[in-house]
Structures are given as C-alpha cells and as structure tokens.
MARMI-104249 format. One record per residue (C-alpha): residue number from 1; residue in three letters; chain; z, x, y. Coordinates in nm, 2 decimals. Each point is the difference from the previous one (the first is absolute). Layout:
% MARMI-104249
    nr   rest   kette       c3       c1       c2
   NUM    ALA       A        Z        X        Y
...
END
This chain:
% MARMI-104249
    nr   rest   kette       c3       c1       c2
     1    UNK       A    11.40     2.82    11.45
     2    UNK       A    -0.38    -0.02     0.01
     3    UNK       A    -0.16    -0.14    -0.35
     4    UNK       A    -0.34     0.14    -0.18
     5    UNK       A    -0.19    -0.10    -0.34
     6    UNK       A    -0.10     0.30    -0.23
     7    UNK       A    -0.32    -0.02    -0.20
     8    UNK       A    -0.09     0.19    -0.31
     9    UNK       A    -0.26    -0.23    -0.10
    10    UNK       A     0.14    -0.01    -0.32
    11    UNK       A    -0.23    -0.11    -0.31
    12    UNK       A     0.12    -0.03    -0.34
    13    UNK       A    -0.20    -0.02    -0.29
    14    UNK       A    -0.17    -0.19    -0.15
    15    UNK       A    -0.24     0.00     0.26
    16    UNK       A    -0.23    -0.32     0.04
    17    UNK       A    -0.30    -0.04     0.18
    18    UNK       A     0.06     0.02     0.37
    19    UNK       A     0.34     0.09    -0.05
    20    UNK       A    -0.03     0.28     0.27
    21    UNK       A    -0.22    -0.26     0.24
    22    UNK       A     0.32    -0.24    -0.05
    23    UNK       A     0.25     0.31     0.09
    24    UNK       A    -0.15     0.07     0.29
    25    UNK       A    -0.06    -0.31     0.12
    26    UNK       A     0.34    -0.15    -0.09
    27    UNK       A     0.20     0.30     0.21
    28    UNK       A    -0.27    -0.07     0.30
    29    UNK       A     0.18    -0.33     0.02
    30    UNK       A     0.32     0.12    -0.04
    31    UNK       A    -0.04     0.17     0.27
    32    UNK       A    -0.14    -0.22     0.22
    33    UNK       A     0.28    -0.23    -0.10
    34    UNK       A     0.24     0.25     0.13
    35    UNK       A    -0.15     0.00     0.30
    36    UNK       A     0.03    -0.34     0.11
    37    UNK       A     0.41     0.03    -0.15
    38    UNK       A     0.04     0.32     0.23
    39    UNK       A     0.05     0.30    -0.21
    40    UNK       A    -0.02     0.29     0.16
    41    UNK       A    -0.20     0.23    -0.21
    42    UNK       A    -0.24     0.00    -0.28
    43    UNK       A     0.02     0.34    -0.23
    44    UNK       A    -0.30     0.10    -0.25
    45    UNK       A     0.00     0.30    -0.21
    46    UNK       A    -0.28     0.24    -0.09
    47    UNK       A     0.03     0.11    -0.38
    48    UNK       A    -0.29     0.11    -0.24
    49    UNK       A    -0.06    -0.02    -0.35
    50    UNK       A     0.28    -0.27    -0.09
    51    UNK       A    -0.05    -0.22    -0.24
    52    UNK       A     0.19    -0.29     0.06
    53    UNK       A     0.26     0.13     0.23
    54    UNK       A    -0.21     0.03     0.28
    55    UNK       A    -0.38    -0.12     0.08
    56    UNK       A     0.01     0.14     0.35
    57    UNK       A    -0.18     0.27     0.07
    58    UNK       A    -0.15    -0.08     0.34
    59    UNK       A     0.28    -0.14     0.21
    60    UNK       A    -0.19     0.01     0.34
    61    UNK       A    -0.32    -0.26    -0.12
    62    UNK       A     0.31    -0.20    -0.08
    63    UNK       A     0.20     0.03     0.30
    64    UNK       A    -0.31    -0.02     0.18
    65    UNK       A    -0.06    -0.34    -0.18
    66    UNK       A     0.33    -0.13     0.12
    67    UNK       A    -0.02     0.12     0.32
    68    UNK       A    -0.24    -0.32     0.00
    69    UNK       A     0.18    -0.24    -0.14
    70    UNK       A     0.33     0.06     0.25
    71    UNK       A     0.13    -0.01     0.37
    72    UNK       A     0.31     0.23    -0.02
    73    UNK       A     0.12     0.15    -0.35
    74    UNK       A    -0.01     0.37     0.04
    75    UNK       A    -0.26     0.12    -0.22
    76    UNK       A     0.16     0.31    -0.20
    77    UNK       A    -0.13     0.32    -0.25
    78    UNK       A     0.29     0.04    -0.20
    79    UNK       A    -0.13     0.27    -0.03
    80    UNK       A    -0.37     0.14     0.02
    81    UNK       A     0.03     0.32    -0.24
    82    UNK       A    -0.10     0.29     0.20
    83    UNK       A    -0.06     0.24    -0.29
    84    UNK       A    -0.29    -0.19    -0.13
    85    UNK       A    -0.24    -0.07     0.33
    86    UNK       A    -0.08     0.23     0.28
    87    UNK       A     0.19    -0.01     0.29
    88    UNK       A    -0.29    -0.10     0.27
    89    UNK       A    -0.09    -0.28    -0.26
    90    UNK       A     0.36    -0.15    -0.03
    91    UNK       A     0.03     0.05     0.41
    92    UNK       A    -0.32    -0.18     0.01
    93    UNK       A     0.14    -0.31    -0.21
    94    UNK       A     0.31     0.01     0.20
    95    UNK       A    -0.20    -0.08     0.32
    96    UNK       A    -0.25    -0.22    -0.14
    97    UNK       A     0.28    -0.24    -0.12
    98    UNK       A     0.25     0.02     0.27
    99    UNK       A    -0.33    -0.12     0.22
   100    UNK       A    -0.10    -0.30    -0.21
   101    UNK       A     0.36    -0.10    -0.05
   102    UNK       A     0.03     0.08     0.40
   103    UNK       A     0.28     0.24    -0.05
   104    UNK       A     0.18    -0.15    -0.24
   105    UNK       A     0.04     0.32    -0.26
   106    UNK       A     0.31     0.20    -0.15
   107    UNK       A    -0.14     0.31    -0.14
   108    UNK       A     0.19     0.10    -0.28
   109    UNK       A    -0.05     0.33    -0.17
   110    UNK       A     0.05     0.14    -0.35
   111    UNK       A    -0.11     0.24    -0.27
   112    UNK       A    -0.05    -0.16    -0.30
   113    UNK       A     0.25    -0.01    -0.28
   114    UNK       A    -0.19     0.08    -0.33
   115    UNK       A    -0.25     0.25    -0.19
   116    UNK       A    -0.17    -0.26    -0.07
   117    UNK       A    -0.12    -0.09     0.32
   118    UNK       A     0.02     0.35     0.19
   119    UNK       A    -0.24     0.17    -0.27
   120    UNK       A    -0.33    -0.18     0.01
   121    UNK       A     0.00     0.10     0.39
   122    UNK       A     0.08     0.35    -0.08
   123    UNK       A     0.36    -0.02     0.10
   124    UNK       A     0.25     0.19    -0.18
   125    UNK       A     0.33    -0.16    -0.02
   126    UNK       A     0.23     0.30     0.07
   127    UNK       A    -0.19     0.02     0.37
   128    UNK       A     0.00    -0.30     0.09
   129    UNK       A     0.33    -0.05     0.24
   130    UNK       A    -0.22     0.33     0.20
   131    UNK       A    -0.33    -0.19    -0.02
   132    UNK       A     0.15    -0.32     0.17
   133    UNK       A     0.22     0.22     0.26
   134    UNK       A    -0.35     0.15     0.13
   135    UNK       A    -0.22    -0.30    -0.03
   136    UNK       A     0.26    -0.15     0.26
   137    UNK       A    -0.06     0.31     0.24
   138    UNK       A    -0.36    -0.02    -0.07
   139    UNK       A     0.03    -0.40     0.06
   140    UNK       A     0.20    -0.04     0.34
   141    UNK       A    -0.25     0.20     0.21
   142    UNK       A    -0.29    -0.22    -0.08
   143    UNK       A     0.18    -0.31     0.13
   144    UNK       A    -0.04     0.10     0.34
   145    UNK       A    -0.29     0.03     0.24
   146    UNK       A    -0.23     0.25     0.02
   147    UNK       A    -0.08     0.21    -0.30
   148    UNK       A     0.24     0.23    -0.21
   149    UNK       A    -0.04     0.27    -0.30
   150    UNK       A     0.21     0.10    -0.26
   151    UNK       A     0.10     0.28    -0.18
   152    UNK       A     0.23    -0.01    -0.31
   153    UNK       A     0.15     0.13    -0.29
   154    UNK       A    -0.21    -0.29    -0.20
   155    UNK       A    -0.23    -0.18     0.27
   156    UNK       A    -0.23     0.19     0.21
   157    UNK       A    -0.16    -0.24     0.23
   158    UNK       A    -0.26     0.11     0.29
   159    UNK       A    -0.06    -0.10     0.38
   160    UNK       A    -0.04    -0.38     0.00
   161    UNK       A     0.09    -0.32     0.14
   162    UNK       A     0.11    -0.26    -0.23
   163    UNK       A    -0.06    -0.31     0.07
   164    UNK       A     0.04    -0.30     0.06
   165    UNK       A     0.40     0.02     0.16
   166    UNK       A     0.29    -0.22    -0.07
   167    UNK       A     0.04    -0.24     0.19
   168    UNK       A     0.40     0.03     0.02
   169    UNK       A     0.05     0.39     0.24
   170    UNK       A     0.06     0.23    -0.15
   171    UNK       A    -0.02    -0.12    -0.36
   172    UNK       A     0.18    -0.27    -0.19
   173    UNK       A     0.32     0.01    -0.08
   174    UNK       A     0.02     0.29    -0.28
   175    UNK       A     0.24    -0.06    -0.32
   176    UNK       A     0.06     0.20    -0.35
   177    UNK       A    -0.01    -0.08    -0.34
   178    UNK       A     0.37     0.08    -0.16
   179    UNK       A    -0.05    -0.07    -0.34
   180    UNK       A     0.27     0.24    -0.07
   181    UNK       A     0.34    -0.09     0.15
   182    UNK       A     0.04     0.39     0.18
   183    UNK       A    -0.32    -0.09     0.15
   184    UNK       A     0.15    -0.20     0.25
   185    UNK       A     0.19     0.24     0.19
   186    UNK       A    -0.26     0.19     0.00
   187    UNK       A    -0.22    -0.32     0.19
   188    UNK       A     0.26     0.06     0.22
   189    UNK       A    -0.02     0.38     0.10
   190    UNK       A    -0.37    -0.06     0.05
   191    UNK       A     0.08    -0.30     0.23
   192    UNK       A    -0.23    -0.24    -0.24
   193    UNK       A     0.09    -0.33    -0.10
   194    UNK       A     0.12    -0.04    -0.34
   195    UNK       A    -0.13    -0.22    -0.26
   196    UNK       A     0.25     0.03    -0.25
   197    UNK       A    -0.17    -0.14    -0.39
   198    UNK       A     0.34     0.01    -0.10
   199    UNK       A     0.20    -0.34    -0.12
   200    UNK       A     0.37     0.07     0.16
   201    UNK       A     0.33    -0.16    -0.02
   202    UNK       A     0.13    -0.09     0.40
   203    UNK       A     0.26     0.30    -0.09
   204    UNK       A    -0.27     0.26    -0.06
   205    UNK       A    -0.20    -0.14     0.29
   206    UNK       A     0.24     0.07     0.23
   207    UNK       A     0.04     0.36    -0.09
   208    UNK       A    -0.38     0.05     0.01
   209    UNK       A    -0.02    -0.17     0.36
   210    UNK       A     0.26     0.27     0.09
   211    UNK       A    -0.17     0.29    -0.13
   212    UNK       A    -0.29    -0.14     0.13
   213    UNK       A     0.11    -0.05     0.37
   214    UNK       A     0.18     0.35    -0.01
   215    UNK       A    -0.28     0.19    -0.11
   216    UNK       A    -0.22    -0.16     0.27
   217    UNK       A     0.26     0.05     0.29
   218    UNK       A     0.14     0.37    -0.12
   219    UNK       A    -0.29     0.15    -0.19
   220    UNK       A    -0.32    -0.13     0.12
   221    UNK       A    -0.29     0.27    -0.09
   222    UNK       A    -0.38    -0.20     0.04
   223    UNK       A    -0.26     0.11    -0.15
   224    UNK       A    -0.23    -0.08     0.26
   225    UNK       A     0.00    -0.13     0.32
   226    UNK       A     0.04    -0.38    -0.04
   227    UNK       A     0.22    -0.24     0.14
   228    UNK       A     0.30    -0.03    -0.18
   229    UNK       A     0.08    -0.32    -0.19
   230    UNK       A     0.35    -0.10    -0.11
   231    UNK       A     0.03    -0.22    -0.28
   232    UNK       A     0.10    -0.04    -0.31
   233    UNK       A    -0.15    -0.29    -0.28
   234    UNK       A     0.12    -0.07    -0.34
   235    UNK       A    -0.18    -0.20    -0.24
   236    UNK       A     0.20    -0.26    -0.23
   237    UNK       A    -0.14    -0.22    -0.31
   238    UNK       A    -0.06    -0.33     0.11
   239    UNK       A     0.00    -0.35    -0.06
   240    UNK       A     0.16    -0.33     0.17
   241    UNK       A     0.05    -0.37    -0.19
   242    UNK       A     0.19    -0.27     0.03
   243    UNK       A     0.30     0.08    -0.22
   244    UNK       A     0.06     0.39    -0.13
   245    UNK       A    -0.13    -0.08    -0.36
   246    UNK       A    -0.33    -0.15     0.11
   247    UNK       A    -0.04     0.34     0.23
   248    UNK       A     0.05     0.23    -0.31
   249    UNK       A    -0.24    -0.24    -0.20
   250    UNK       A    -0.25     0.05     0.19
   251    UNK       A     0.03     0.39     0.08
   252    UNK       A    -0.11     0.14    -0.34
   253    UNK       A    -0.26     0.19     0.16
   254    UNK       A     0.26     0.20     0.17
   255    UNK       A     0.15     0.18    -0.35
   256    UNK       A    -0.30     0.08    -0.08
   257    UNK       A    -0.03     0.20     0.35
   258    UNK       A     0.28     0.17    -0.08
   259    UNK       A    -0.09     0.05    -0.38
   260    UNK       A    -0.35     0.21     0.12
   261    UNK       A     0.18     0.19     0.27
   262    UNK       A     0.23     0.07    -0.26
   263    UNK       A    -0.28     0.05    -0.27
   264    UNK       A    -0.18     0.22     0.19
   265    UNK       A     0.25     0.25     0.15
   266    UNK       A     0.07     0.12    -0.30
   267    UNK       A    -0.21     0.30     0.03
   268    UNK       A     0.11     0.29     0.25
   269    UNK       A    -0.34    -0.03     0.14
   270    UNK       A    -0.02    -0.38    -0.05
   271    UNK       A    -0.36     0.01    -0.17
   272    UNK       A    -0.07    -0.32    -0.06
   273    UNK       A    -0.16    -0.12    -0.42
   274    UNK       A    -0.39     0.07    -0.02
   275    UNK       A    -0.19    -0.33     0.02
   276    UNK       A     0.03    -0.28    -0.20
   277    UNK       A     0.30     0.23    -0.19
   278    UNK       A     0.29    -0.24     0.08
   279    UNK       A     0.00    -0.38     0.09
   280    UNK       A     0.29    -0.01     0.19
   281    UNK       A     0.06    -0.35     0.01
   282    UNK       A     0.03    -0.02    -0.39
   283    UNK       A     0.23     0.31     0.02
   284    UNK       A     0.23    -0.22     0.28
   285    UNK       A    -0.02    -0.28    -0.27
   286    UNK       A     0.13     0.25    -0.25
   287    UNK       A     0.31     0.12     0.26
   288    UNK       A     0.09    -0.36     0.08
   289    UNK       A     0.03    -0.14    -0.38
   290    UNK       A     0.20     0.32    -0.08
   291    UNK       A     0.20     0.01     0.35
   292    UNK       A     0.09    -0.35     0.06
   293    UNK       A     0.35     0.10     0.20
   294    UNK       A    -0.20     0.24     0.18
   295    UNK       A    -0.24    -0.22     0.13
   296    UNK       A     0.24    -0.25     0.13
   297    UNK       A     0.18     0.32     0.18
   298    UNK       A    -0.33     0.07     0.16
   299    UNK       A    -0.09    -0.37     0.11
   300    UNK       A     0.38     0.03     0.16
   301    UNK       A    -0.04     0.27     0.21
   302    UNK       A    -0.28    -0.02     0.38
   303    UNK       A     0.01    -0.27     0.19
   304    UNK       A    -0.08    -0.25    -0.27
   305    UNK       A     0.17    -0.35     0.03
   306    UNK       A     0.09    -0.25     0.23
   307    UNK       A    -0.05    -0.02     0.37
   308    UNK       A     0.38    -0.02    -0.01
   309    UNK       A     0.02     0.35    -0.25
   310    UNK       A    -0.27     0.15     0.17
   311    UNK       A     0.17    -0.06     0.35
   312    UNK       A     0.35     0.16    -0.12
   313    UNK       A    -0.18     0.28    -0.11
   314    UNK       A    -0.21     0.05     0.29
   315    UNK       A     0.34     0.02     0.21
   316    UNK       A     0.13     0.25    -0.21
   317    UNK       A    -0.33     0.24     0.10
   318    UNK       A     0.04    -0.09     0.38
   319    UNK       A     0.32     0.16    -0.02
   320    UNK       A    -0.19     0.33    -0.10
   321    UNK       A    -0.21     0.00     0.33
   322    UNK       A    -0.34    -0.05    -0.21
   323    UNK       A    -0.30    -0.05     0.20
   324    UNK       A    -0.23    -0.20    -0.23
   325    UNK       A     0.05    -0.13    -0.32
   326    UNK       A    -0.35     0.03    -0.20
   327    UNK       A    -0.09    -0.28    -0.26
   328    UNK       A    -0.10     0.01    -0.34
   329    UNK       A    -0.10    -0.27    -0.20
   330    UNK       A    -0.39     0.01    -0.05
   331    UNK       A     0.08     0.15    -0.35
   332    UNK       A    -0.09     0.01    -0.36
   333    UNK       A    -0.10    -0.37    -0.01
   334    UNK       A     0.21    -0.18     0.23
   335    UNK       A    -0.21    -0.29     0.13
   336    UNK       A    -0.20    -0.05     0.29
   337    UNK       A     0.18    -0.35     0.06
   338    UNK       A     0.39     0.17    -0.03
   339    UNK       A    -0.11     0.31     0.18
   340    UNK       A    -0.08    -0.29     0.34
   341    UNK       A     0.22    -0.24    -0.13
   342    UNK       A     0.28     0.33     0.04
   343    UNK       A    -0.13     0.15     0.31
   344    UNK       A     0.04    -0.37     0.18
   345    UNK       A     0.36    -0.09    -0.14
   346    UNK       A     0.12     0.34     0.14
   347    UNK       A    -0.19    -0.05     0.34
   348    UNK       A     0.12    -0.34     0.07
   349    UNK       A     0.39     0.07    -0.14
   350    UNK       A     0.09     0.36     0.05
   351    UNK       A    -0.22     0.18     0.22
   352    UNK       A     0.10    -0.12     0.28
   353    UNK       A     0.36     0.12     0.05
   354    UNK       A    -0.12     0.28    -0.06
   355    UNK       A    -0.28     0.06     0.24
   356    UNK       A     0.27    -0.15     0.27
   357    UNK       A     0.18     0.33    -0.09
   358    UNK       A    -0.21     0.21     0.09
   359    UNK       A     0.04     0.09     0.37
   360    UNK       A     0.34     0.09    -0.10
   361    UNK       A    -0.12     0.26    -0.28
   362    UNK       A    -0.28     0.13     0.27
   363    UNK       A     0.30     0.07     0.24
   364    UNK       A     0.21     0.16    -0.26
   365    UNK       A    -0.29     0.23    -0.14
   366    UNK       A    -0.08     0.11     0.37
   367    UNK       A     0.35     0.11     0.03
   368    UNK       A    -0.01     0.21    -0.32
   369    UNK       A    -0.28     0.16     0.16
   370    UNK       A     0.13     0.04     0.32
   371    UNK       A     0.32     0.17    -0.17
   372    UNK       A     0.21    -0.24     0.13
   373    UNK       A     0.11    -0.10    -0.36
   374    UNK       A     0.04     0.29    -0.22
   375    UNK       A    -0.04    -0.11    -0.36
   376    UNK       A     0.18     0.13    -0.26
   377    UNK       A    -0.13     0.26    -0.23
   378    UNK       A     0.03    -0.16    -0.37
   379    UNK       A    -0.06     0.16    -0.34
   380    UNK       A    -0.30    -0.21    -0.13
   381    UNK       A     0.03     0.23    -0.31
   382    UNK       A     0.17    -0.33    -0.20
   383    UNK       A    -0.32    -0.17     0.15
   384    UNK       A    -0.30     0.16    -0.22
   385    UNK       A    -0.16    -0.25    -0.18
   386    UNK       A    -0.29    -0.11     0.13
   387    UNK       A     0.00    -0.32    -0.25
   388    UNK       A     0.29    -0.18     0.05
   389    UNK       A     0.35    -0.06    -0.21
   390    UNK       A    -0.18    -0.27    -0.14
   391    UNK       A    -0.34     0.09    -0.10
   392    UNK       A    -0.19     0.02    -0.34
   393    UNK       A     0.12     0.30    -0.20
   394    UNK       A    -0.26     0.13    -0.23
   395    UNK       A    -0.12     0.32    -0.15
   396    UNK       A    -0.36     0.06    -0.16
   397    UNK       A     0.08    -0.06    -0.34
   398    UNK       A     0.16    -0.34     0.07
   399    UNK       A    -0.36    -0.11     0.15
   400    UNK       A    -0.14     0.11    -0.29
   401    UNK       A     0.21    -0.20    -0.21
END
C-alpha cells in the first residue's frame, strides 16, 4: 500500500492578515517534510471561488514550488479541471511541471463539481462530463512529438506543436476524479487511475476495488490512445497522535471538512452561496453546539487515532487491495504543528509495515490484470454513500439555525 497527502488549502473565517501566505507556506513545509519521511504522493486540488473550503485555484504553481523543495514524492494533480481551461494550456502546464520536477507528475483530470465554478468559465453544469471527455481526447495527442490538431464538439484546435513535451513518455500517469462512487467503475472502464474522494469502510472499499478492476479487465474502452494506469486510491480523514483521545482533540478540522461537503452538496448543481453571504466556520460552530453526538461520531471515523488504532484499521483496508490511501488532515483549523507531528508519527510507527507489503500487492494486481485471478462481481448498491457511515449529517435548515 502507498500513501499520499491531500490539500484543499482550506482557510476558514475569520481571515487574518497574511492568512493565505501562511496557509501556502505551511502546506509547502508539510510536503517537504512528507518527502523526507518517505510518503509517496502529494495531491493538490483545483477549485475556484469556494471561500473557506478551498483556496487552491492554481495547483500547478503550488506543485511547481513543491518540486524545488522535494526529491522523491510524486507531485499529483487531484485534479486539474479540464472544463475550465483550454486543452493546450492544460498540456503545456503538465509538461512544464514534469520538466521542473524531473518526471514526478501524476496527471489527475476532472470536471469540477459545482455550477459556481463552471459558470464563470462559460460551462453549463449539465454538459461537464461531455466537455471533460472531449478535452481528454484533445489533450493526449498534444504530449506526442510533432504537431497535432483536434476538431471535436467542444474544442477546436488548429495544427500546432504544443511545447514543451513531458519528461515521462508518452505522458505522465493519468487519473480520473471520482467524486461520485459510480465513477470508480467508469474510471476502470476508461483505463484511468481512480481518485476516489470518498470516505469508505473497509467493506465498501473491498466492493469498489472489485468493481474497478472488473471494469478495467473486462470492459476496457479508452477515450484516446493513452497508456492505462490501473490504480485505485481512496481518501481518508487522518490525524495520528499518541492516544486516540489526543488525535480526536487535534482533528477538529475534519468534521468541518465533512460539514462543508454536506452544506455545499445540498443543491442539485452544488451551487455555493454568493460571496460573503455565509460564514461557513460560524455555521459549523452552530452545528457543533447542536450536535455533540454527531461531532463525536465524525471524529471516530476515518484514520484518526493512535498508531495502533490506525494500524488496525489499515490492515482491514489492506485486505481490500486498495492501491493507495490519501490522507486528509489539512482541514478546517487543524494546526501546522499537529499536522507535522501526525505525519512524523505515522511514518515512524505505521508506514513501514505497509510499504514492506507493496511487492505482494503488486504481484496480486498483476495476476488480476493478467486474468489469472477472477474477482467476484460484488453488488456495490449497499456501498454508495460517499461520506461514510460516521460522517456529519446536516441539512441547510440545520446549518442556518
């Protein structure tokens, strides 16, 4: 099993002078630390206009800075929005980052999940999947030597040579954002790594691993001529401390992350409130006061606890044959000091055991891909709650109380 760290770059109100400066510099320090500690991936999102929830509109800038402070860790777009940038600009930025990082880029691709982000760029929420597919078809040829042209339903590109070219040939590994669980199966069918931004139990992970690899091996239908990337990564809330109680005390930002997802996810198009209309942190504090039991449930989920507690939970995930677990602990007002201590403690006490098992996992995966192992077809219907059984439960009426 491999491990990644994940950044939304959250900045709850009240906003202090230089708050965004400290947010970015602390996150870069954390990525540098994770590199020294042996973590495998650093994932950075792209979001636009999402106050408090994510102040990360330019992941290529953040990852470019991280590339000069690190040596080993893979620098991963989780994801770059293909709906809000022209394909040639996407290809140029990915290639430039691959060059400055000496070939460490992972190219995660996504659609954006809200009309708040899409509409200013002239994209309708209803057409985002079709735009994304058209963009994938346009981008892949741009990585190859020589010129290319593309004429599709959403993008029309004249014959040009898109330069520079990435160091990794023919292109960096490709991933697909899976903000809805059903898209895990779609990612397998398209031959893309699945970035599952869900928070699942080990039983649910087992079912979705089977669904992903069965789609990959039995229904492969690529969007373009690219190298496939058979990998499934799951995100998990994370805080590691000496005791379970201390980890939960330090992880108050985790329920805030869940609250924000629920609060913003109530609209069918996930439209966000207008600027300044809602103080999300204040709404979260109201929810906490009204829901102390829900708060404790949220803090008991994910990978929040002592090294021994997290080790026990990860052993169950390991039996599901997850390729990577991505840790989310830069959330809400979790402190830089606690995030760093958490990364250090996990790397020292827990990570080596699971890194040591990686050769066995790769051998299992190769046998699955070769169809030497036939995976059971498991019904995923009982496992379609993306938030997890212990997550924050909230309605807009509750949030506004």
